[in-house]
C-alpha angles and dihedrals in degrees: 000000000000107000096186091042090055090050093056113102124227088260094057115121113266091225092057093051093044092050092047093050092051093049095046091049089050095228129143117226088250091055092047091049091052093049092049091049090053087057093049101262112122112196127160121242089238091057092048089050092049091050091049094051095041095244090124136016128221111255135164131038095285095052095043089051089051091052089053090052090049089056090060093046091051095047094247128145118256114284093012089125104016090061089059097049110126118223106204119191109260136167106269132196103245118240117255116248104282091359140088134264121272091245091054093048090051094043086235140127117260089236090063089065093059089087091062095082111152095028120102101237093188097045093101088068087078089068129065115217112232098168139004122189114177122178126188120198116205128198133225088265091059092253127139104249098178145342119213121193128192118190133190111196139175120215115238092199143010121283102028108151109161149042126209114222122198120202134173133177111245096231131037127243106112098287115174114217113200135184105254099180143353130191124198089001139062132211120266129169118355130196129187132197106214097204100049095026088229113162123202113194130181114221111198120207125230090250141357114275128232121229109281093016118133126222133190123202139152139196139181132217123203134157141265104225126350113002120225126257110246141187104187147038122205142167128198128205128195095200134027118292126196095222138006121185121182120185131184116200112199130199113247088237093058115037119160120240092226139013127197138190123224134185107203125006093260094047113147096193111068111171114208117249128210124244108214132211087270088062094242136123129188149172127216119198119191121200090005116200123216112292144070124306126185154142126232134186144201120229097195 
């Protein structure tokens, strides 16, 4: 089908092949993004543009999965693009003992974390997660209005006084996530990655914790301006957590036709979830192991 694509060797730059495939298919980046989103791969326009121009390379499970979805959207055979993905050496956040890397837990590329200079990316390791309850509220236009997270943690050592929260809009388009509220914590340093729109925010506790001491705090992200449309909610952990609860609260005017649970972004098995009369759906994971947990839904 793609004569020039077939002529590219395995050593050809990913960006060159990606650009060629898009042009030969006759799609705009916006059209490609929409098709990928319909197949469950949410990637910002900025990231697609960076991949196309070679300014960034797909890395990590989430991005490699998205490249595979793009192959289908562009009418390419399997591995036509994923086999060309470059893996440059970058500074990576090291996995915790028995856990996963920060990039894997976030479903991000390691390069997206380069903008977090000055923030201790491994500081959360000093806290054990007892409970996570994250609730997303969606509007009648299918947009993500807010995401509230409540955490119960136990300090592993003396002197722990903060948690680093990572948040990213689920579609591109220059959305500006902001901290709407915080209880039992206050905002500290904040870093943003312009391309992926990833936000890293320090949340400082009311007081330093002693080893073995528990702490409960919650915070809520919303948006300045138009919120993004979304079709999933997920939370990643780098170390075991006793309980993870994720809840999507839909507007009565916009209720999805189906909801699914997934454990890991590349999960093949996705059990269907009910949406009750209160227009909510949820997952509850007990004794969660390191990885990504989520629920996703189909609007049509």
